[in-house]
C-alpha positions in Angstrom: 76.6 -33.8 -34.0 76.1 -33.4 -30.7 72.4 -33.0 -29.2 71.0 -32.4 -25.5 67.5 -33.8 -25.1 66.1 -32.4 -21.9 63.3 -31.7 -19.4 60.6 -33.7 -17.9 58.1 -34.9 -20.3 59.9 -38.2 -20.7 57.1 -39.6 -23.1 57.8 -37.1 -25.8 61.0 -37.1 -25.2 61.3 -41.1 -25.7 59.0 -41.0 -28.8 61.4 -38.6 -30.6 64.4 -41.1 -29.4 62.5 -44.0 -30.7 61.7 -42.0 -34.2 65.4 -41.0 -34.7 66.8 -44.6 -33.8 64.4 -46.2 -36.3 65.3 -43.9 -39.2 69.0 -44.3 -38.5 68.8 -48.2 -38.4 66.6 -48.2 -41.5 69.6 -46.0 -43.4 72.5 -47.6 -41.3 72.6 -50.7 -39.2 71.5 -51.6 -36.0 75.1 -52.5 -35.0 76.1 -48.8 -35.2 73.2 -47.9 -32.6 74.5 -47.5 -28.9 72.3 -46.7 -25.8 74.2 -46.3 -22.4 72.1 -45.9 -18.9 73.5 -46.4 -15.3 73.0 -50.0 -15.6 75.3 -50.8 -18.7 77.3 -47.3 -18.4 81.2 -48.0 -19.4 83.3 -45.2 -19.4 86.3 -46.5 -21.6 83.6 -47.9 -24.1 81.6 -44.3 -24.3 85.1 -42.4 -24.5 86.2 -44.7 -27.3 82.9 -44.4 -29.4 82.8 -40.7 -29.0 86.4 -40.2 -29.8 85.9 -42.3 -33.0 88.8 -44.6 -31.9 87.2 -47.8 -34.0 88.9 -49.2 -37.0 87.1 -48.2 -40.2 84.5 -46.4 -38.5 80.7 -46.3 -39.5 78.5 -43.5 -38.7 76.9 -44.2 -35.2 74.0 -43.2 -33.0 74.9 -43.1 -29.6 72.6 -42.1 -26.7 74.3 -41.4 -23.2 71.8 -41.1 -20.4 72.5 -39.1 -17.2 74.4 -36.4 -19.2 74.9 -33.7 -17.8 74.1 -34.7 -14.2 70.3 -35.4 -13.7 68.4 -34.4 -10.8 66.1 -37.0 -11.7 66.8 -40.2 -9.7 65.8 -42.6 -12.4 68.3 -41.2 -14.7 71.3 -40.6 -12.4 74.9 -42.0 -12.7 77.2 -43.1 -10.1 79.3 -40.2 -9.1 82.5 -42.0 -10.0 81.6 -42.9 -13.5 79.9 -39.4 -14.1 83.1 -37.7 -13.1 85.4 -39.7 -14.9 83.8 -39.1 -18.1 82.8 -35.4 -17.6 86.8 -34.7 -17.6 86.9 -36.4 -20.9 84.0 -34.7 -22.2 85.1 -30.8 -21.2 88.5 -31.4 -23.0 87.2 -33.0 -26.1 83.6 -31.3 -26.4 84.5 -29.6 -29.8 85.7 -32.6 -31.5 82.7 -34.6 -30.3 80.3 -31.8 -31.7 81.9 -31.5 -35.1 82.0 -35.4 -35.7 79.8 -37.3 -38.1 78.3 -39.3 -35.5 75.0 -38.7 -33.8 75.5 -38.2 -30.2 72.4 -37.3 -27.8 72.6 -36.6 -24.0 69.5 -37.3 -22.0 68.9 -35.3 -19.1 65.4 -35.0 -17.6 66.1 -32.3 -14.8 69.9 -31.2 -15.2 71.3 -29.8 -12.1 72.2 -26.2 -13.6 74.9 -25.7 -11.1 77.0 -28.4 -12.6 80.3 -27.8 -14.5 79.0 -29.8 -17.2 75.7 -28.3 -17.7 77.4 -24.8 -17.7 79.8 -25.9 -20.5 76.9 -27.5 -22.4 75.0 -24.4 -22.3 77.8 -22.3 -23.3 78.3 -24.6 -26.4 74.6 -24.4 -27.1 75.0 -20.4 -27.2 77.7 -20.5 -29.7 75.7 -23.4 -31.8 78.1 -26.2 -31.4 75.2 -28.2 -29.6 71.6 -28.7 -30.5 69.0 -28.3 -27.7 65.7 -30.1 -27.7 63.5 -29.1 -24.8 60.4 -31.5 -23.9 58.5 -29.4 -21.4 55.3 -30.9 -19.5 52.3 -29.6 -21.4 49.6 -27.5 -19.8 45.7 -28.1 -20.1 45.6 -26.5 -23.4 48.5 -28.7 -24.6 47.4 -31.8 -23.3 43.6 -31.3 -25.1 45.6 -30.3 -28.3 47.3 -33.2 -28.2 44.4 -35.7 -27.6 42.3 -33.8 -30.4 45.2 -33.9 -32.9 45.6 -37.6 -32.3 41.9 -38.8 -32.4 40.6 -36.0 -34.6 38.0 -35.0 -32.1 36.3 -32.2 -30.9 37.5 -30.3 -27.7 34.8 -31.2 -25.7 35.6 -35.2 -26.0 39.2 -34.2 -25.5 38.7 -32.6 -22.3 36.5 -35.3 -21.2 39.2 -37.8 -22.1 41.8 -35.9 -20.2 39.5 -35.7 -16.8 39.7 -39.6 -17.1 43.3 -40.0 -17.8 44.9 -37.4 -15.7 48.2 -35.8 -16.7 50.7 -38.8 -17.5 51.2 -38.6 -21.2 52.2 -42.3 -21.3 49.0 -43.1 -20.0 47.1 -40.8 -22.2 48.6 -42.2 -25.0 47.9 -46.0 -24.0 44.2 -45.1 -23.5 43.5 -42.9 -26.6 45.3 -45.4 -28.6 42.5 -48.0 -28.0 40.1 -45.3 -29.5 42.5 -44.7 -32.4 42.3 -48.6 -33.3 38.6 -48.6 -33.0 38.7 -45.5 -35.4 41.0 -46.9 -37.8 38.9 -49.8 -38.4 35.5 -47.9 -38.5 33.9 -49.4 -35.4 33.7 -45.8 -33.9 33.8 -43.3 -37.0 33.0 -40.6 -34.7 34.1 -40.5 -31.1 31.7 -39.5 -28.5 31.3 -39.2 -24.9 29.8 -42.6 -24.6 32.5 -44.1 -26.2 35.1 -42.3 -23.7 33.0 -43.7 -20.9 33.3 -47.1 -22.3 36.6 -47.4 -23.4 38.9 -45.0 -21.2 39.7 -46.0 -17.8 40.6 -43.6 -15.1 43.9 -43.4 -13.9 44.9 -43.6 -10.3 45.6 -39.7 -10.2 42.1 -38.9 -11.6 40.7 -41.3 -9.1 42.5 -39.6 -6.1 41.3 -36.2 -7.6 37.7 -37.6 -7.8 38.0 -39.0 -4.6 39.2 -35.9 -2.6 36.5 -33.8 -4.6 33.9 -36.2 -3.9 34.6 -36.1 -0.3 34.0 -32.3 -0.6 30.9 -32.3 -2.6 29.6 -35.9 -3.3 30.1 -38.5 -0.6 28.4 -41.1 -2.6 30.9 -40.7 -5.5 33.8 -40.9 -3.2 32.7 -44.0 -1.4 32.1 -45.6 -4.9 35.7 -45.1 -5.8 36.7 -46.5 -2.4 34.7 -49.8 -3.2 36.0 -49.7 -6.8 39.6 -49.4 -5.8 38.9 -52.4 -3.1 37.4 -54.5 -5.8 40.6 -54.4 -7.9 42.5 -55.2 -4.9 44.2 -52.0 -4.3 46.5 -51.8 -1.5 45.0 -49.7 1.4 48.3 -47.7 1.9 48.6 -46.9 -1.4 45.2 -45.2 -1.5 45.9 -43.5 1.7 49.2 -42.3 0.2 47.5 -40.9 -2.8 45.0 -39.0 -0.6 48.1 -37.7 1.5 49.8 -36.4 -1.6 46.5 -35.0 -2.8 45.8 -33.0 0.6 49.4 -32.0 1.0 49.3 -30.5 -2.6 46.0 -28.9 -2.0 47.6 -27.2 1.2 50.7 -25.9 -0.6 48.6 -24.6 -3.4 45.9 -22.8 -1.2 49.0 -21.3 0.8 50.0 -19.7 -2.6 46.4 -18.4 -3.2 46.8 -16.7 0.3 50.0 -15.1 -0.6 48.0 -13.8 -3.7 49.7 -15.9 -6.2 47.1 -16.9 -8.7 48.9 -18.2 -11.8 48.8 -21.8 -12.2 52.2 -21.5 -14.1 53.9 -19.8 -11.3 52.1 -22.2 -8.8 53.2 -25.3 -10.7 57.1 -24.0 -11.1 57.3 -23.1 -7.5 55.9 -26.7 -6.0 56.9 -28.7 -9.0 53.3 -29.5 -10.0 52.1 -30.5 -13.2 50.5 -27.4 -14.6 47.1 -29.1 -15.3 47.0 -30.4 -11.3 47.9 -26.7 -10.4 45.2 -25.2 -12.5 42.6 -27.8 -11.1 43.6 -27.0 -7.2 43.7 -23.3 -7.8 40.1 -23.3 -9.1 38.6 -25.9 -6.5 40.4 -25.1 -3.2 40.3 -22.0 -0.6 41.4 -21.1 2.5 38.4 -22.4 4.3 39.3 -25.9 3.1 42.5 -26.3 5.1 40.9 -27.3 8.4 38.8 -29.9 7.3 41.6 -31.5 5.3 43.9 -31.3 8.2 41.6 -33.4 10.1 41.2 -35.7 7.5 44.8 -36.1 7.1 45.0 -36.7 10.9 42.5 -39.5 10.5 44.7 -40.9 7.9 47.9 -40.9 10.0 45.7 -42.8 12.8 44.5 -45.3 10.7 47.9 -45.8 9.5 49.5 -46.2 12.5 46.3 -48.6 13.6 46.9 -51.0 10.7 50.8 -50.9 11.1 50.5 -51.6 14.9 47.7 -54.4 14.7 45.0 -52.4 16.6 43.0 -52.3 13.3 42.6 -55.3 11.5 43.4 -54.7 7.7 40.3 -56.2 6.3 38.2 -53.4 8.2 40.6 -50.5 6.9 38.5 -49.8 4.1 35.2 -49.4 6.6 37.4 -47.0 8.9 38.7 -45.0 5.5 34.9 -44.7 4.6 34.1 -43.3 8.2 36.8 -40.7 7.7 35.5 -39.8 4.2 31.9 -39.5 5.7 33.0 -37.2 8.4 35.1 -35.0 6.2 
């Protein structure tokens, strides 16, 4: 049996892989589980396992990351290793897919132009390979995930999402804290007070609140800067977050100017998370471009001043605050 696990919601993808692995090891044996990534990729061993050349072979679960060719650098393979296995797979795919072993290829952002992807796509259509898609969830999907996990109401779930941002691993880590307290009866009903007490803002949401605060609530923005400084957050990382946010806002506003107002379309075009695209579409308009460009210029000058020694790093937070106040 051959499966393709694909698309960019890595947390959900890995969760399902972990469930399959646990179920397999319980039924069979851990020695029959194999996982290959770039760091332990062995073409000869993978070929041997896929072709069933072992003596007195037992049923196996084989995970191969980076197949078909993955555009995600965290899951990409060396070209020579990839090409050597690609030829073998294309020549023996029918045999591999009909074996009793469970073989799973994992590719987060498969290159649809590649020979192997096109070949696997044709086999999926023929029903010889099964495809599992793990798409990024939009706002509604993320809210539903939180509601189902915690059995809380929609307002609470949305409030949690405002603090966690869109990274599902981070969401899971944060709501697991509430789930434990809920299960032992310490908080039978999750309220906004518990969310405020136990859920920690992510860097992503801090960057949103920081930029939104610069626009509408300067005091709130300065408080976030003070909090990040207190946590010893590197000034360049903070400026990097703001830079990313400004760049994304400018691209989203450009889409709005072109009369593109669908968050799904904007997210797809700009490679943004649907939740992020939706928030930016609602929050920013054409008149926000000029002040954002001035702020961006201030950040570049501040970055240059620190790196060239003209601005002491210990005073950099004060300079950043000045930029925020003048935005």
